Phi, psi and omega in degrees: 000139181270155182295334182273358178278139178293147178293148178296133181286133177283151181268105178276002177289353178279015179278138355278138179278158175282100186286337184298322184273000184265142176285168179301317180299317179292325177297318178295320176297319180297316177299316179299316178298317179294319178297321177296320179293320177300314179298320179296317180292318178298322176298319179294320177299316180300315179299316182291323177294320179296317179296319179294318179295320178296319179293318178299316180295322181294321186266009177276000000 
């Protein structure tokens, strides 16, 4: 793999994961992945709200 290639995206669709079988390190990685997904979703919400607000302002 080359340094300029994007890292493979992890699949957070595996939620909820079986936490019992995960090590502490993997649990921390899982939390990090979930936080990244939350941030991604919040960003998408922000974009959609901005688009909706712009459309509302245009049609007033």
